[in-house]
MIGUDO-619013 format. One record per atom (N, C-alpha, C): x negated, y negated, z. Coordinates in steps of 0.02 Angstrom, whole numbers, plus 50000, padded with zeros to 5 digits. Layout:
XYZ;...
# end
This chain:
456625316252052;456715324152045;456925324451968;456745329251930;456915330451868;457645332051856;457965335551903;458645337751892;459055333351927;458835326951956;459335321951979;459795318651938;460385319051941;460835315651883;460845308651887;460915305051823;460995297751834;461735295451843;461915289351843;462565286651860;463075289951823;463065290151752;463495292851706;463595300251717;463075304151725;463055310951732;463495312851798;463195309551854;463625310751919;464335309651905;464605303851873;465265301951873;465615307351824;465275310051780;465565314651737;465725322151769;465245322751811;465245329651851;465835329551899;465935323951926;466465323051975;467105322151950;467165318051897;467835316551873;468125321951823;467725325951793;467985330051739;468115336851756;467875338751821;468095345251848;468765346951867;469055351651836;469755353051842;469915354651917;470495352051949;470625353552015;470235349652070;469765345352047;469345341552091;469725335752119;469555332752182;469975327152202;469875321252161;469285321452132;469175315252083;469265316552012;469675322151994;469875322851929;470285316851895;470195315151836;470545309251805;471035310851750;471545307851752;472075309451707;472315302351676;472815303051626;473045297151598;473785297551625;473985291051642;474715290851674;474985283451662;475605282051667;475915275351664;476015273451734;475755267251746;475815264351812;476065256251788;476645254851817;477025248851809;476925247051739;477175251551694;477275251251621;476615251751588;475985252351623;475415251751585;475025259151579;474905260451522;474465266951520;473715265451546;473575270551596;472895270351617;472565275351651;472025276051662;471655281851695;471825281551780;472025287051800;472205288451875;471905294651900;471835294651967;471685300452005;472245305252007;472125310851967;472575316751960;472875319152027;472465320552063;472615324152131;472705319652184;472975314252175;473095309152228;473625310952278;473595310352343;474185310752384;474725307352372;475315309152385;475885305752365;476005298552398;475835298652460;475855292752503;475405292252562;475405286052596;474915286452652;475235291152710;475935291152714;476215296052759;475815304152751;475745305252691;475525312252685;474745312452710;474285307152698;473695306752725;473695305752803;474175302652829;474175303652907;474385309352938;474785312652906;474995319452924;474425324052915;474115324052870;473485329152863;472895326852913;472885320652937;472405319852992;472505323753061;473205325853065;473285330753124;472835336353123;472595338153068;472225344853062;471605344053099;471375337853111;470695335553151;470755336553225;471365337753249;471455340053315;471115335953369;470675338853398;470275335553463;469745331253443;469585331453379;469025327653355;469045321053369;468535317353378;468615310253404;468625305853336;469155301253340;469345296753292;469145289853306;469415287353365;469295280453389;468875280053443;468405275253445;468045272853511;468205265853516;468435263953573;468545256953578;468335255053648;467855250753656;467645248753725;467405255853756;467815256553815;467755263253850;468215268353838;468665267053791;469155272353780;468955276253723;469245282453715;469065287053656;469755289953651;469915290053578;470635292753551;470385298753507;470725304253514;470645309553460;471055308853410;470975312553359;471525312553307;472155314853328;472165319753376;472905321853403;473205316753433;472775313553485;473115308253525;473365301953485;472925300753428;473145295353386;473855296953359;473795303353321;474515304153289;475095305453344;474985306953398;475525307153455;475795299953455;475255295153465;475585288853470;475825284953409;475635287453354;475885285753291;476555288353281;476745293553310;477415297353309;477885292353345;477665291553412;478045287453455;478225280753436;477745277453397;477885271153369;478375271353320;478325276553267;478765277453210;479445277653241;479485281853287;480185283353325;480455277453356;480025272453384;480155266953406;480515261953355;480195260853299;480325257053246;480985259053226;481105265553209;481665268053175;482275268053221;482135271153273;482775272753316;482925267353377;482475262853388;482615257453442;482785250153391;482285248953346;482405242853304;482655243353237;482895249253229;483275250353157;482935248853099;482225250253095;481835248853037;482025254052984;482145251252926;482345256052866;481765255752818;481805261352763;481345260552710;481375254352675;480805250452669;480705244652620;480755238652678;480865238952732;480915233652787;480185231252800;480065225252816;479475223052835;479305222452905;478675225452924;478455225553000;477805222252993;477815216153038;477105213753039;476745215553100;476025215153082;475555216953132;475135210853140;475125208453203;474685202253220;474245203253280;473695206153271;473325206253337;472605208153319;472145206853372;471435208353351;471355215753343;470725217553328;470535224753315;470635229753373;471265231153391;471475235253443;471615242453416;471615247853449;471845253053420;472545253553402;472915249353432;473625248253424;473775245953352;473305241953325;473375239253264;473365245353213;472965249753220;472875255453173;473495260153187;473695261353252;474375265953265;474875262753237;475005255153237;475575252853212;475575253453139;475025252553102;474925252453030;475195260553004;474915265053039;475105271653012;475835273553028;476125271253076;476805271853094;477265267953048;477075261553035;477535257852983;477455261152922;476905262952890;476925265152827;477185272252818;477185276252870;477395282952873;478125283952866;478445278152896;479245277552894;479505273452831;479055272252782;479215269252722;479465261352732;479205258452782;479225251752786;478565248052763;478475241552756;477925239252731;477645235152787;476935237052794;476555234152839;476285227452831;476475221652858;476295214952837;475735213252885;475125213052850;474545212652892;474325204252907;474535202552961;474425195152966;473805192552996;473555187652972;472865184952988;472855182453061;472505186753099;472505184753176;472295178453189;471945174253154;471775167553159;472275162753156;472785163953121;473225159053101;473545154753158;473745148753151;474025144353200;474785145153192;475135141053234;475865142053233;476165140553161;476015135653122;476425135153071;476145139953015;475545142753011;475385147352964;475665154552982;475695155853047;476055162153068;476875162153048;477165156053063;477835155153050;478005155952976;477555153452938;477685153852861;477605161152845;477095165352861;476955171852850;477585175852857;477855175452930;478355178852953;479015177752913;479165171652902;479775169452861;479805171452792;479105170652756;479085172852688;479195179352682;478915184052719;478925191452706;479695193552730;479955189452775;480615192652806;480525198352844;480025198252899;479885203552936;480575204652989;480595210752993;481145213053041;480815213553118;480255216053122;479855216553188;479165214353185;478915211953237;478225209653250;477915213753303;477335217153278;476885219353332;476325215553339;476205214453404;475705208953417;475375208853489;474835206453487;474505206053560;474745199053583;474545197253647;474885191953685;474725184653653;474045184753623;473785177953589;474315176753530;474455181753498;474835181353435;475565180653447;475765184253507;476515183553515;476585175753555;476095173253581;476225166353601;476245160553544;475785163053491;475835158853426;476475158853396;476835166153397;477415166453352;478135165253396;477995164753453;478625164453505;479075158453485;478805152753469;479345146753451;479755148153394;479565152553363;480015154253287;480295161553292;480245165353342;480475171853343;481255171853342;481565167253380;482255167153392;482585164553326;482275159753297;482485156053228;482475160953167;481995166853175;482025171753122;482495177153149;482755177553207;483095183753227;482665190253228;482025188853254;481555194753239;481315197653314;481325204953308;481175209053363;480365207953377;480085208453432;479465207753451;479165211953500;478565215353492;478315219553533;477615217553547;477425217953612;476745215653630;476345222253665;475735222053638;475295227453664;474745224153713;474565228853755;474025226953798;474115221153842;474665219653872;474755214253913;475225216253979;474925215354031;475305216854092;475695210854123;475575204954101;475895198754127;476555197054098;476935190854111;477535189754091;477485187654020;478075190053979;478155189253909;478775183253890;478705180853833;479215176653818;479885180953817;480425177353828;481125181153826;481195185053762;481495190053759;481625194653706;480975198453679;480435197453705;479905202553678;479725208053726;479735214053700;479675220553735;478925221753751;478885225153794;478025227653807;478065234953788;477595236353735;477465242753694;477635248553750;477115249153798;477145255353850;477835256453874;478305251253877;478915251953917;479475254453872;479385253253800;479875255653757;479785261253719;479105264553722;478995270953686;479375276253725;479505281853684;479815287153712;479215292853708;478935295353761;478365299953757;478655306753725;478145309053679;478285314853654;478715314153588;479035308353577;479395306853519;479065310053446;479535312653402;479255314653348;479265309953290;478895311453234;478975306553173;479635308053134;480045301453131;480615302753083;480505305253016;481035308852990;480975311452929;481255305852874;480735304252835;480755297852786;480405301052720;480815300252659;480465301552600;480105295752575;479475296052561;478985290352544;478645292352484;478615288552429;478355290452365;477755285952346;477475287252295;476845283752273;477015276352248;477635275652223;477805268952192;478175263452249;478265267552308;478555262952360;478045257752386;478335251952406;477775246552430;477525249252493;476895248052508;476565250352574;476345243252612;476085239052579;475715233652616;475835226652587;475865221252637;475795214852618;475185211852656;474645208552611;474125206552644;474185197952613;474125194152658;474095186652633;473515184852616;473475180952560;472815177652530;472955170952516;472605166152530;472665159352526;472815157252454;473215152952441;473415150752366;473195144252360;473035142852300;472775136352281;473305130552287;473885132052297;474485127552319;474485124452391;474035128552425;474065127652497;474485132952546;474915136452495;475265141352538;475075148752519;474995152452578;474745158952560;475125163652514;474865168652485;475255172752445;475265180052476;475775183052472;475815189752501;475635194752438;475085197452441;474885202352402;475125209152413;475645212652377;475995217952384;475665224452347;475565228952387;475345235952356;475735241252369;475805245152320;476175251752324;475735257652355;476005262652383;475525268152410;475015270252361;475195271152301;474815273252251;474115268052245;474265262152244;473685258052236;473235257752290;473475257652353;473085258752421;472715264452409;473035269952394;472635277452391;472175277452336;472275274252279;471865273752219;471265270452239;471265265552274;470665260852293;470275265052348;470585269052393;470185273052445;469935277852408;470225282552356;469985287952328;469315285352286;469395279052256;468865275152211;468125274352258;468335272852313;467815271452369;467415277752382;467785284152388;467495290352401;467195293052351;467445291752288;467005293752230;466475290552222;466425284552230;465755280152217;465285281652272;465475283152336;464975285352382;464695291452365;465035296852345;464805303652316;464335302152263;464525298152209;463975297052163;463375294552185;463415289952226;462815286452262;462395292652292;462675296752327;462325301452363;462015306752314;462375307252255;462085311852206;461455309352160;461515302552150;460935299452106;460425297852150;460605296752219;459965293852262;460115296552327;459815302252342;460015305752410;459545300152464;459755302252523;459625297252586;458835297952583;458475293252621;457735292752637;457625299652678;458025301252713;457875307052765;458575309952775;458655317352774;459335320052794;459515317852854;460155316552859;460425314352918;460665318752968;460555319853021;460815325053075;461505323253102;461655316753088;462265313853119;462885314453072;463535314553103;464125315453069;464255308153047;464675307352991;464865300452964;465235296753021;464985290753030;465305286253084;465285277953061;465845275853056;465885268753038;466005264553094;465745258453095;465845253253141;466195248153118;466825246453144;467265240753126;467035234853154;466715230653105;466445223653131;466845217953097;467335219553041;467725215053018;468455215553030;468835211053022;469575211553044;469975216653001;470445220653036;470885224653007;471355222252954;471525215652971;471935211752918;471615209352852;470945210152853;470505210252792;470545217452763;470685216652692;470695222252648;470055226352652;469445223252673;468895227252684;469005231852744;469165228852803;469255231952865;469765237752861;470335236552823;470885240752807;470715246952776;470505246052709;470375251952665;469805255352663;469295251652644;468565255952649;468315258552709;468515255452773;468335256252826;468875260252867;469415257252887;469895261752930;470175266952899;470455266252834;470765271452805;470325277152774;469635275152761;469205280252750;469075285452810;469045282152869;468925286652928;469565290352940;470135287952934;470725290652948;470865297352900;470645296052838;470845301252784;470295305952775;469705304752802;469145309352799;468905312052866;469305310652916;469025313952987;468365310553010;468285304152997;467685301653012;467865297853082;467345296653125;467285292853185;467395284853170;467715281153202;467715273353196;467685270653259;467125266453260;466945262853326;467165255753312;467635253453353;468015247153350;467675241853399;467425236753371;467135231353407;467665226153426;467625224753498;468075219353522;468005212953488;467365211153480;467235203953454;466585205253420;466375201753365;465745201453336;465175198253370;464825201353394;464045198053409;463535204353386;462995202053367;462535206853341;462175210853390;462165207953453;461885211953504;462285217853524;463065216353522;463455221953537;463475227053481;463405224753424;463415228553363;462775233553366;462265230753383;461615235553384;461695240953447;461995237453506;462075242453558;462545248353527;463125246853502;463535252653473;463295256753423;462865254253381;462535258753325;462145262853360;461755260653414;461275265653447;461665271153490;462175268353532;462505272953569;462905278053540;463225275853485;463775280853451;463435283453382;462855282153369;462505284653311;462945283153250;463005276553243;463395274453180;463055275753120;463325277753067;462985279253005;463115273652942;463715270952954;463975266152902;464125258352933;463785253952907;463905247552925;464165243452874;464815240552875;465115237352825;465235230952843;464995224952816;465305218252839;465075213552791;465155207652806;464915202552758;464135200952763;463815198152713;463105197452713;462875193452781;463325188952805;463235184852862;463075190052920;463415195552927;463345200052985;462785203252977;462405204852917;461775209752912;461255205052925;461335198452908;460845193252928;460745192752999;461325192153035;461405191753105;460995197853148;461145204253116;460765209953132;460015209153133;459795207553075;459115207353068;458695201853106;459085196253118;458775191053153;458955190553229;459325195653249;459435196553321;458855198853360;458695195453414;458005197253457;458065204253480;458655207653485;458695214053510;458515219253456;458485217253388;458415221853337;457815226753331;457215224353353;456685227753358;456775233853415;457255232553471;457185236253522;457685242553518;458085241853470;458715245853465;458545251153407;458765257053427;458745263553374;459275262653320;459095261853260;459615260353215;459455266053153;459075271653174;458945276053127;459505280053102;460005280053143;460695283853118;461015281353052;460815274753046;461155270652990;460855273152918;461375275452883;461245276952817;461365272152760;461805268052772;462065262152733;462225256152767;461955250452745;462085242752772;462235238952711;462875237652711;463225233152655;463845231352674;464245230252619;464925226452632;465085222752564;465355216452577;465555211952534;465785205552562;466365202652517;466615196452550;466285190952523;465615191052506;465255184552486;464665187952449;464365184552413;463675186252376;463125186452430;462705191752425;462035192052474;461435188952439;461165185452477;460585182452456;460055186852423;459815187452360;459465192252335;458885194452373;458625189752419;458045191952455;458185196352513;458865197052533;459105199952586;459185207552568;459195209052507;459195215652483;458515219652506;458005217352480;457395220552501;457245220552567;457355215652605;457305216352674;457745220952711;458315222252687;458595227152717;458385234452710;458155234952649;457805241452629;457185243052672;456835236952691;456225238852717;456275238752799;456875235252820;456945234252896;457285240052931;457645243752896;458045250052925;457655256452903;457575260952952;457195267552942;457535271452880;458185272152880;458515276752837;458995273152795;459265267752816;459785263952779;459645261652712;460095261752668;460025258552605;460505252752601;460255246952566;460765241552555;461305242552507;461875239552520;462425240252474;462835234052469;463195233652414;463715227952403;464235229752361;464855227552383;465395228552348;465785222052316;466115221952262;466425216452241;467145218852229;467585216752276;468335218252275;468625212452297;469335212752297;469835207452314;470355211052346;470755206852382;471395209052412;471825211852365;471805208452299;472235211552247;471965218052214;471345219852230;471115226252203;471135231352262;471365231252318;471325234252376;470595236452393;470245230452393;469475230652404;469095233252354;469325237952311;468875241852265;468645237452210;468065238252199;467775234252128;467165237052106;466665233552072;465995235652062;465625235852125;465165240652120;464715242052181;464085243552166;463615240452205;462835241752195;462515243552262;462085248152246;461795251352307;461195253952290;460735254652347;460055258852345;459555256752290;459365260452249;458835259652199;459075253152148;459655255152131;460005250052085;460035242552112;460175242052164;460305236052204;459575232452217;459155237052218;458425233252224;458175231352155;458455234452109;458245233352028;458575227252010;459255226952030;459675221352008;460015217752066;459575214352104;459935211552175;460415206852161;460555203252106;461055198152090;461625201452066;461625207852056;462165211252028;462755214252073;463395213952061;463815217952104;463875224052087;463625227052035;463585233052023;464085236951973;464195242851970;464675246151917;465245249251963;465825249951915;466395253651947;466535260651924;466965264651954;467095270851930;467655270351874;467745275851839;468165275051780;468935273251789;469185274151844;469895272551848;469975264751848;469455260351861;469445253751859;469155250851797;469395247551754;469125243551700;468955237351718;468415235051711;468185227951716;467945224651653;468175219651640;468025216451572;468045208351585;467685203951541;467635197551549;467965194351486;468465189751499;468815186451449;468755179251444;468945176151386;468955168551379;469545166851393;469655160151390;470355157051418;470905159351386;470835162151323;471425165251289;471495172451302;471215174851346;471215182351365;470865186551304;470425183751275;470045187651228;469475190051257;469255196851242;468595198751278;468035194651246;467565193651297;466925190251274;466425195951263;465905195051223;465375200151202;464955201651263;464685206851272;464255209251326;463715203851336;463575202151401;463055197551421;463295189451423;463935188751386;464175181951388;464605180851456;464675174151474;465135172951534;465815171851508;466235175151560;466985173551547;467385174651621;467975175651619;468295176951684;468305184351688;468095186451745;468135193551761;468805196051781;468955201651750;469715203751760;469615211451772;470075213451803;470225220551822;470845223751799;470775229651790;471335233851760;471355241351792;471835243351834;471765250151862;472365251151905;472475257251939;473005260051973;472915257352046;472415254452060;472265250852128;472455244152148;472735240352079;472825234152094;473505232252122;473655226552158;474345225552183;474875225652124;475505225752146;476005225252095;476235217852090;475995214552132;476155206352128;476165202952185;476455196652194;476415192352256;477145192452275;477305193252338;477895193752371;478325187752358;478965188752324;479425183052304;479085177452261;478575178752228;478225173452186;478035176152115;478595176652076;478465179752014;478095174751967;478115169251973;477695164351932;476895165351949;476745165052014;476075167552032;475845173852002;476235178252017;476215185251986;475995184451914;476365181451878;476255181151801;475575177351786;475395172751825;474815169551811;474155172451829;474255178151879;473655182051898;473605188651856;474275191451839;474205197851806;474415197551739;474005197351693;474145196251619;474115203051583;474545206051555;474615212151514;474205217751548;474275218251608;473995222451654;473415220951682;473045215251660;472445212951689;472455208551743;472135209251791;472165205151850;471545200151845;471695193551838;471305188251834;470955186651900;470255187351907;469985186451974;469875179651993;469815174951943;469635168551960;468955167251958;468555172551951;467835172251959;467585172951889;466985168251872;466665168851813;466065173151817;465925177351765;465385181651762;465265184951702;464675189151705;464565193051646;464365200251653;464445203951601;464225211351611;463735212851563;463125216051594;462505217351552;462675223951516;462105225351477;462165231551440;462225238451470;462035237451538;462095245051577;462845244351609;463315239251598;463905239051638;463885236551706;463305233251723;463225229351786;463555223151785;464015221051835;464365215651834;463925210151873;464025203651849;463575198351882;464055192551892;464185190651950;464665185451966;464315178851966;464495174351914;464035168051915;464345161151947;465015162051953;465405155651981;466055156851996;466415152752031;467135153252043;467515148751999;467965151651963;468385147151932;468955143451982;469065146452033;469595143952078;469205139252125;469575134552143;469405129352195;469435132052259;468885134952285;468775139352346;468165138952373;468215139852447;467555139752489;467585146352508;466945150152509;466965156852528;466375157152595;466695155752652;466375155052719;466345162052759;465835164352758;465605171052796;466165176652774;466395176552711;466835182252694;467595179152695;467665172852722;468405170152719;468505165952661;469055167952630;469165163052575;469615156552602;469315150552584;469625144652604;469825140552545;470455140652532;470655135252473;470665128452493;470315125252452;470195117452467;470915114152466;471425115752430;472055112252426;472445112352491;472395118952520;472665119552587;472355114952645;471815113952641;471345110352694;471475102152676;471485101352608;471565093852592;472295091452609;472825096652604;473485093852622;473495091952696;473165095252739;473155094352811;472805087452819;472255086652788;471835080452794;472235074352777;472635074852724;473095069752703;473565068052748;473815071752798;474235070552849;473915065852900;473305065052903;472905060752949;473015053352928;473345049352979;473515043252955;473015037752921;472425038852941;471895034552911;471645035952850;471845042252814;471425044852760;471845042052692;471385040152649;471705036752582;471535042652531;470955045252528;470735050252476;470335055452512;470415061752491;470015067152517;469875072452467;469275075552471;469005080552432;468705085752466;468995091252466;468665096852509;468275101752465;467685104252482;467225107752441;466735111752489;466365116352451;465945120752490;465165117952494;464905118052542;464155117252547;463775122652559;463185123152534;462785129452540;462525130252621;462535135552650;462395136652716;462015143452716;461425143052757;460965148152753;461295154952780;461675154552835;462025161252865;462655162552836;463125157652829;463785159152805;463875158852729;463395157652694;463565157352629;463725150552607;464305147752628;464555140552629;464855138752687;464905132052698;465255129152759;465695124252720;466185123352753;466705117552728;466555110652737;466605106952682;466405099752685;467045095452652;467025089452673;467575085452656;467255078552640;467445074952581;467335068052569;467925064052585;467935059052618;468585055452631;468465048252624;468915044752601;468925036652603;469485035052641;469465030252695;469895027652731;470465022052694;471005021252724;471475017152698;471225010152698;471485005752664;471184998452669;471294995952740;470794993252770;470864989452826;470844994752887;470745001052878;470655006452928;469995009152930;469785014052975;469205017252982;469415023953010;468985028952984;469125036253003;468615038553063;468995039853119;468575043253170;468425050953151;467855052553144;467735059053120;467985064353171;467815063653234;467995068853281;468755069053286;469105062853283;469875063253292;470125066853222;469855066753168;470025069353105;469995076653109;469415079553132;469215086953134;469695089753195;469795086553245;470185087853300;470965089453274;471165085353230;471805084553205;471875091653156;471355092353115;471415097753070;471385104753102;470975104353161;470975110653198;471575112753230;472055107953241;472675108653277;473275111953224;473045111153158;473445112653106;473295119253074;472665121253068;472385126553034;471935131453071;471755136853043;471305141253084;470675137653085;470245139253136;469715136053152;469045136853092;469085142353063;468585143853008;468765139552944;469265135452938;469505130952877;469305124552902;469135122352966;469075115752983;468345113952953;468295107852916;467645105252893;467125104152951;466495106652936;466055105252986;465575099552949;465735096852891;465305091852860;465865086852842;465835079852864;466315075652854;465925069352823;466025067152756;465615061052732;466205056152722;466085050152753;466515044852744;466275039852690;466685039252633;466555033852579;466885028052592;466675023152578;466945016252575;467195013752509;466995018352458;467215016752395;467625022452367;468075021452317;468465027252293;468055033252274;468225039052280;467925044852264;467795045252186;467285046952161;467185047452084;467735052552057;467995049552002;468525054451955;468255054251893;468535058451851;468475058951782;469075054351743;469045055551675;469515050951641;470225053751658;470335059051672;471095061451688;471195060151758;470755057251797;470975055851868;470755060851920;470495067251904;470365070851942;469595070551974;469665071452041;469065069552080;468535074552060;467875072552050;467315075652036;467035079552087;467265083852119;466985087552181;466315090252159;466175091852106;465475095352095;464925088852104;465065082752076;464705077552073;464515075152156;465055075352193;465005073352268;464595078552297;464715084952285;464395090452316;463655089352300;463495089852234;462785089052216;462395083152243;462775076652249;462415070852281;462385071652356;462775076052388;462685076752459;462045081752473;462105086652431;461525091952435;460855088352427;460785084152377;460175080852367;459905075452425;460555072552454;460395067752508;460125071852570;460385078152578;460215081852637;459535086252623;459335085052568;458665088452556;458765095152546;
# end
């Protein structure tokens, strides 16, 4: 259409309009002058309070349960009252959430952040040692968890002097653990607490290259800035490329990724909470169940890792399910195979393919690619809205020319303020206001970002970041191991799988099954190597003594054909 705006025109129309939700202004954030959303809510508390206006409109669908916005906020109020008046939670205290994707995860998050406490979003797949580290590192006052995570945390609760509340469990509980339904006060009201944009809101743990996870801390402004950026980019997309057919369905997201991941938290759950959208929660990912729910609930937005999209397309049920309600099939967490982009566009009646490149440290927001742009440049992660600056720098933090490869860095109000109690790690990652992604890439003449490689020693398996040093540290605890090198191997569905090359100690041998069982007892299942190569000779090293993982990986790929 002749009057259809391009990307820049659509952005200008949205961001320059005075009084618009997307109006941009200049402000100082953490001592840095940058572009910000002028009319941003002051806090998540304000966002959740506004959700009450949606009344009896359906918010959550979980299995056979339905929760309206009014019912949701009543439960949020009761949990907030519980935290403040029973457990003595004060502004700035940390409260952990460790459970699968239950409605109570969402209720707890809204309650915690509404009373000025910090929601510590724990990885639900962590084992005992990992859980203990996160709880101790963050100094949590209360743990909100399901029975599986209560069991994992129980050996350390007394040691930390921590209160714990269990959801959705009618059986016996460890001593000192309360059952949520028994300690809530029906009809309790939200405690009065002043919460501002610079107050800390969340801590999300991201694996560190030292083997210890780092707690990424975001203020309310950062979370809300990322949330507003997603909304702006979605509207830009609708302006420059209308849907294949007008949709008769109300916006509805399906939650197929964990809430403790920033993708599930910000662009999915918080988008629904703040915009009055319906959110369909999956108990567990299976493509068959996802297709059933898409058809039953008329889901319009699917956000997942590329692995999940492949699962949908290859599911035997796919041709028999009505997916015509879907307007967008996308996500992030891993690069999508270029051939998948066109396949998505052709396989769904109305859905456009999409991809986002964000991080925990950016509150999930980053460059995004969708629709015709994505089909035109399927290897690109796309472009960002103006509040987020994206540049590539050399090792001395000098900008590289357009088209040349450097480390991708971000700058904007949606960034974390740093890592909890880790000033050195913060200083290494955030330099003069620029957040170093650890990814190598380039930006073309149109501003499209292309990720070329990872500077960090990391495996990206189905959207999960796995840092090799953490897994190697566990493998070295295995008695027979002398040398170990963990790296990623290409995998058709997951993107990468975890592999390890090991050399036994002199006079010993390595039982591969015993090794993987040992690793599985120490770390989450997704981190356990699925490929174990035993070397009888020392692993190849360079002149400085560093193991040449790329050489090992390339040789293994060649041997495997």
